[in-house]
C-alpha positions in Angstrom: 0.2 0.1 -0.3 1.3 3.7 -0.6 3.7 2.4 -3.1 5.7 0.6 -0.9 7.2 -2.9 -1.4 7.2 -5.5 0.0 8.5 -9.0 0.2 6.2 -12.0 -0.8 6.7 -14.2 2.2 6.4 -17.4 2.8 5.9 -16.8 6.8 2.4 -15.0 5.6 0.1 -17.5 8.5 3.1 -16.6 11.4 0.1 -14.8 12.8 1.7 -14.3 16.4 4.2 -11.9 14.9 4.1 -8.4 13.6 2.4 -7.7 10.0 5.6 -5.7 9.3 7.7 -8.6 10.0 5.7 -11.3 7.9 6.3 -8.7 4.8 8.8 -6.7 5.9 9.4 -3.5 3.7 12.6 -4.1 0.7 15.3 -1.2 0.7 17.7 -0.2 -1.3 20.8 -1.6 0.1 23.1 1.1 -1.2 20.4 4.1 -0.2 21.0 7.1 1.0 17.5 6.8 3.3 18.9 3.0 3.9 22.4 4.1 5.6 20.4 7.0 8.0 17.2 3.9 8.9 20.9 1.7 9.7 22.4 4.6 11.4 19.5 5.1 13.4 18.4 1.7 14.5 22.6 1.5 15.8 22.5 4.3 17.8 18.8 3.5 19.3 20.1 -0.3 20.4 22.6 1.9 22.4 25.5 1.1 19.8 25.2 -2.8 20.6 26.3 -6.0 18.6 25.9 -6.3 15.2 23.2 -9.1 15.4 20.7 -7.4 17.8 20.5 -4.7 14.7 20.4 -7.3 12.2 17.3 -9.3 14.0 15.7 -5.4 14.6 16.0 -4.2 11.6 14.2 -7.4 10.1 11.4 -6.7 11.8 10.4 -4.7 9.5 12.4 -3.7 6.8 14.2 -6.3 4.1 18.0 -5.8 2.8 20.2 -7.1 1.1 23.5 -8.0 2.6 22.1 -6.5 5.7 25.1 -8.0 8.0 27.4 -6.1 5.8 25.4 -2.6 6.1 25.4 -3.1 9.1 29.2 -3.8 10.0 30.0 -0.3 7.5 27.5 1.3 10.1 29.8 0.6 13.0 32.7 0.8 11.2 31.5 3.9 10.8 30.6 5.0 14.1 33.1 7.5 15.7 31.5 6.5 19.3 32.3 2.9 18.3 35.5 3.5 17.3 35.9 4.7 20.6 34.4 1.8 22.7 36.2 -0.9 21.2 39.8 0.3 20.8 42.2 -2.1 22.3 46.0 -1.8 23.5 48.2 -3.0 21.1 49.8 -6.3 22.0 53.3 -6.5 21.5 54.5 -9.9 20.4 55.1 -13.1 22.6 58.5 -12.2 24.7 60.5 -15.6 24.8 60.6 -17.4 28.1 63.0 -16.2 30.7 66.3 -18.6 31.2 64.8 -19.7 34.5 62.2 -21.5 32.5 65.3 -23.3 30.1 67.7 -23.9 32.4 68.5 -27.9 32.4 70.7 -30.3 34.9 69.7 -28.3 37.8 68.5 -29.1 41.3 64.2 -28.9 41.1 62.8 -25.5 43.0 66.1 -23.9 41.9 63.7 -21.0 40.5 60.3 -21.3 42.0 56.9 -19.4 41.3 55.0 -18.5 44.6 51.4 -17.9 45.0 48.6 -18.5 47.7 45.7 -20.2 47.4 42.5 -19.9 49.9 41.1 -19.3 52.2 40.3 -22.4 53.4 38.2 -23.2 56.7 39.8 -25.6 59.6 38.6 -26.5 62.9 40.8 -25.9 65.7 39.3 -26.3 68.9 35.9 -26.2 68.4 36.8 -22.4 66.0 36.7 -22.4 62.6 39.9 -20.7 61.4 41.2 -19.4 57.9 43.9 -21.0 56.2 45.9 -20.5 53.8 48.0 -22.5 51.2 51.5 -21.1 50.4 52.1 -23.1 46.2 55.8 -23.1 45.6 55.8 -24.1 41.1 59.3 -25.3 40.0 59.7 -23.5 36.7 61.6 -26.3 35.1 60.2 -29.4 36.5 56.9 -27.7 37.2 56.4 -30.2 40.3 55.2 -27.9 43.4 55.6 -27.7 46.7 52.9 -26.4 49.6 53.2 -25.2 52.5 50.2 -23.4 55.2 50.1 -20.1 55.6 48.2 -18.9 59.0 47.7 -15.6 57.3 48.4 -13.1 54.6 51.3 -11.5 57.0 54.4 -11.3 55.9 56.1 -13.0 59.0 53.5 -16.0 58.3 55.3 -15.5 54.8 58.4 -15.8 55.6 57.8 -18.3 58.1 56.0 -20.5 54.7 59.7 -19.8 52.9 61.2 -20.7 55.9 60.0 -24.5 55.8 60.1 -24.7 52.2 63.8 -23.9 52.4 64.6 -26.6 54.6 62.8 -29.1 53.0 64.1 -28.2 49.0 67.3 -26.6 49.6 67.4 -22.6 49.1 66.4 -21.2 45.7 68.3 -19.0 42.9 65.2 -17.1 42.3 61.4 -16.4 43.2 59.0 -15.1 41.2 55.2 -13.8 41.9 52.7 -10.8 42.1 53.2 -7.7 43.9 51.4 -8.8 47.2 52.3 -6.7 50.1 53.0 -9.9 52.0 55.8 -11.0 49.0 56.6 -7.2 49.0 57.5 -7.2 52.6 59.1 -10.5 52.4 61.5 -9.5 50.0 64.6 -9.0 52.1 65.3 -11.8 52.9 65.8 -13.1 49.5 66.2 -12.6 45.3 62.8 -12.2 44.0 61.7 -10.8 41.0 57.8 -9.4 40.7 55.5 -9.0 38.2 54.3 -5.6 36.4 50.4 -5.4 38.4 47.8 -6.5 36.9 50.1 -8.9 34.8 48.5 -12.2 36.0 49.2 -13.8 32.6 53.0 -13.4 33.5 53.1 -15.4 36.1 50.6 -17.8 34.1 53.3 -20.9 34.8 52.7 -21.0 38.6 49.7 -18.9 38.6 47.7 -21.9 36.9 48.7 -24.4 39.6 45.8 -23.3 41.9 42.9 -23.9 40.2 39.3 -24.8 42.8 36.4 -25.8 42.2 34.0 -25.0 44.7 30.6 -27.2 44.7 27.4 -25.7 45.8 24.7 -27.5 48.1 22.6 -30.2 46.3 19.4 -28.3 47.1 20.2 -24.6 46.2 21.4 -26.0 42.8 18.6 -28.0 41.9 16.7 -24.5 42.4 18.9 -22.7 40.5 18.8 -25.2 37.6 15.0 -25.1 37.8 15.3 -21.0 37.4 17.5 -21.4 34.7 15.5 -23.7 33.0 12.5 -21.6 33.2 14.7 -18.9 32.2 16.1 -20.3 29.1 12.9 -21.8 27.7 11.2 -18.1 27.7 14.7 -16.6 26.3 14.9 -19.4 23.6 11.0 -18.5 22.0 11.6 -15.2 22.2 14.8 -15.4 20.2 13.3 -17.7 17.9 10.4 -15.6 17.5 13.2 -12.4 17.5 15.9 -13.9 15.2 15.0 -17.1 13.5 11.8 -16.2 11.9 12.8 -14.0 10.0 15.6 -15.2 8.2 13.0 -17.9 6.9 12.0 -15.1 4.4 13.9 -16.2 0.9 13.3 -19.4 -1.3 16.5 -21.1 -1.7 15.3 -22.4 -4.6 12.1 -23.1 -6.7 11.6 -19.0 -6.7 10.1 -19.1 -10.8 6.6 -20.0 -10.8 6.2 -22.8 -13.6 2.6 -24.3 -15.4 0.1 -25.8 -13.2 -0.6 -29.6 -13.9 -3.7 -30.6 -14.4 -6.2 -33.3 -14.3 -5.6 -35.2 -18.0 -2.0 -34.2 -18.5 -0.1 -36.8 -19.8 3.7 -36.8 -17.7 6.7 -38.8 -17.5 7.9 -40.0 -13.8 10.9 -39.6 -13.3 12.0 -42.3 -11.3 15.0 -44.5 -11.7 17.1 -44.1 -14.4 15.6 -41.5 -17.8 15.0 -44.5 -20.4 13.1 -46.6 -17.6 10.7 -43.5 -17.0 6.8 -44.8 -17.1 4.5 -42.5 -18.3 1.2 -41.6 -16.9 -1.8 -39.9 -16.9 -2.8 -37.3 -14.2 -6.3 -38.6 -12.6 -6.4 -36.0 -9.5 -4.4 -32.9 -8.3 -4.2 -31.7 -4.8 -4.1 -27.8 -4.8 -1.6 -26.6 -1.6 -3.4 -23.8 0.4 -1.8 -20.8 -1.9 -4.1 -22.8 -4.6 -0.7 -24.6 -5.9 -0.6 -28.0 -7.3 2.4 -29.7 -5.8 1.0 -32.9 -5.6 -0.9 -35.7 -7.9 -2.3 -39.1 -8.8 -1.2 -40.4 -11.4 -2.4 -43.3 -13.6 0.5 -45.8 -15.0 -0.1 -47.2 -18.5 -0.5 -50.6 -16.3 -3.0 -49.1 -14.6 -1.3 -48.9 -11.8 -2.8 -45.6 -9.2 0.5 -43.9 -8.2 0.8 -40.6 -6.1 3.5 -38.4 -6.3 5.2 -35.0 -5.8 4.8 -32.4 -8.8 8.5 -31.9 -8.8 8.9 -35.5 -10.1 6.6 -35.2 -12.5 7.3 -34.4 -16.1 5.3 -32.9 -17.9 5.3 -34.2 -21.8 3.6 -31.5 -24.3 0.9 -33.4 -25.4 -3.3 -33.4 -25.4 -4.4 -37.5 -24.6 -8.2 -37.7 -24.8 -9.8 -39.0 -21.8 -12.2 -41.8 -23.3 -8.7 -43.6 -25.2 -7.0 -46.1 -22.8 -3.8 -45.2 -23.2 -1.6 -48.6 -22.3 -0.2 -51.0 -25.5 -1.0 -54.0 -23.7 -4.1 -55.4 -22.2 -5.2 -53.4 -18.8 -7.2 -54.4 -16.7 -9.7 -51.4 -16.1 -10.8 -52.2 -12.7 -9.4 -50.5 -9.8 -5.3 -49.6 -9.7 -3.5 -50.3 -6.6 -1.9 -46.9 -5.0 1.6 -47.0 -4.4 
């Protein structure tokens, strides 16, 4: 209406979605108005990711190569450029010599970090304890010591117990924890920069702990989560999946409608083996187009086949004549 071109959609019977989503307005992909509309949606939804903008535009408009248009708009948006700017990450550094020195005593170079807190029972009292994790940088062997607190004194005591068991290390690596900084005066220490746990990944990864939730709480949480996911699934299905069904992957052109009395080939098997048949009955679809038919072969057999399996022969036959050359009983044929 009003000179607006709309998509002749396949989802016209999806009554639960809006009319504009069923029959979206067609817009040219390179027109200035199209770019303004995409930019408006991009700004309206808070410069969200491209899929959000694509899904919202599909509720009203049909634009060819929509994702490319949305990506181009996002690349030209100054706010998005600022929001998506990333640090320039240098090439990964070579491993330090302490990681690659062979034929040395284990724990000559170690990385240290704390694990915890862990609750323990001490004379009817619940107290927090920590575990000092010493990682050999060469062999990746572990040594664990109990630390009674996060203080410098507790850290020094844990290191002394470690040294008495494994021998003094030549180097210790760690982050910038205050207890480590306080213990620095007692040994050779190398600190990673603040906010750089990846630089100590060789010992940081040794401290991963899995905490199991209470069974009853886990069950309640699972039920709530399942309910939320179900609701979210159907909302996403209506807004993200259904609008993608507009296009027709094949069979896009109108073919000649098959009529009763037409002479056809049943295209099954090798071409030289295709049997001839006459259309006895057609079955129109909801849109009036014939997509399946009942045919009678030259041997009197009744077959129900889709139209895509029936090749129309450009000839007319007399309905009063028999098409079989052999002697065929004209009684009821068997439907296959």
